[in-house]
N, C-alpha and C positions, 0 to 999 in steps of 0.2 A: 677124234675131236670134232670133225665136221658132222659126222652122223649124230653124235651126242648133242651138239648144239642144235641141230635141226629137230631132233626128237623132243628135246626139252622145250624148244621154241613152240613146236606144234602143241605140246601139252599145255603150255602156258596160255596160248591163244584160245584153245578149246575151253580151258578153265575160265578165262576171262569172259567168254561168251555165255557162260552159265550164271555168272554173278549179276547182281543188280547194278545197272549203270545210271538209272534215272529213277527218281521217286519224288512224289509230291502228294499233298493232300488235296482231294477233290470232293466236291459236293456230290454225295451219293443219293440225293433225294430223300426218300423215306428212311434209308439206312443212316443218314447223317453224313458226317465227313469220313471218307474212306481213304486209305493209303493206296495210291496207284503206283505200280512199279513196272519198269521195263528192264529186261535183261540185256546183256551185251549183244546177244544174237538179234534181239529186236531193235536195239538202238543203232548198232553198227553191224550191218548184215555181212560185211566182208570178213569178219573174224573166222568163221568156220571154213569158208573157202581158202583163206590164207593158211589156216592150220592144215588143211588137206594138201595144199600145194607144198608145204614144208615136208609133209610125210612122203609125198611123191618125189620130192627132191632127194630124199634119202636113197630111194631106189635109183634115181637118175645119177647121183654122184657115184654110187657103187658100180653101176653098169657102164658108165662112159669114161672117157679119158680125152686128153688133149683139148682141142678147140671146143668140142661139144660140152665138156665139163666146164670150160670157161664161160660159155654162153649160159649154161644152167646156173652157174654161180652168180652171174650178173642178174639173172631173173630173180633168184632167191634174195639177193641183196636188195633189189627194188621192192620185192614183196615185204621184206623186213622193214624197210623204210615206210611203206604204206601202213603196216601194222602199228609202227610207232606213231605215225600221224593220226591214225584212228584213235589210239589211246589218249593222245594229247588234246585232240580237237574237242572243244566244248567242255573241258573240265573247269570247275569253279572251286575256289578255295575259300568259301565263306558265303554268308547270306542264306544258310540252310535253316529251315524251321526245326524246332526241337521235335524229336521223335522219328526223324528220318534216318535210314541206314547209311549215314555218310561214310562210315569206315568201309562198308562193303562196296560202295560206289567208287571210292578211291582205290581200294585194293583191286577191283575189277579192271579199272583203267591202268593201274600200275602193272598188273599181270600182262595186259596187252602190250604195254611199252617194253617190258622185260622180254616177252615172247618175240616181239619185233626185233629187238637188239640181238637176241640169240640167232634168229633166222638170218638176219643180215650178216652177223659174224660168221655163221656157217657158210653162207654164200661167198663172202670175201675170202674165206679160207679155201674154198673150192677153187676159186679163181687163181689164188696164189699157188696152190699145190697141184694144179691140173696136170703138169708134166711129170711130177715126182711120184704121185700116188699110183699104185697099180690099179688096173681096172679089171672088171669081172671077165674071166675067161682067158687072160693072157697066159696063164700056165698051160693051157691046152691049145695054144695057137700052133698052126702048121709050121714046120721048120723053115719054110721059105719066107714066112712073115716075121720070124724072129730076127733080131739084129745079130749079125755075126761080129763078134769081137775076137780078133785074132792077135796073137802075139807076134810082133815083127821078127823077133829072133827065131821063133818056131817056123815062120815062113822061109827064112834064110836056110835053115837046116833042111826043110822039105825040098827046097830048090836044089840043094847039094845032093840030096838023096835021089832025086830024079835025074841027075846028071847035068843040071843047068849051072851056069856060072852066075851067081847072084850079084857079082860086081859088074857084069856086062850091062851097061846102061841101055843098050838097044834091045835087050831081052832075048838075044839069039842064043841058041845052044852052042856050047863050045864043041869044037870038032877036033 
């Protein structure tokens, strides 16, 4: 779920950077009135770096665990919030001249907001599940670093097999 949210968020942010975010008619001199456009990448330069951060976050979430994954999750959640703010900041819902690509401008900003929400959700999920999810390489950890879970009943039987009295509180061998 975390990886999917981050990948879809990165894709949405990249897609938003390619769409038109601003358009107006300008005087083109001899050419007359021309349509001037700016893409999301030109208007909000943070979109592509935020998408790349979300992609790097996928590798980071897979490779880390514990507190490192929590820190990464917080960074991703903040990046998602920044992407949402980028998409919302400067949006207008009216006053457009006829002939402008209004739908593309609103879809571009909407994709940025959606991408930001997905990245933030992935980051928060990484924070919440930091201790539960397996990290890369734990299958191959050295035996000393693995947690030993022993059965208390098995320990009692092993003590009896070795000639110890498991009921002796002081831990001395029975003689």
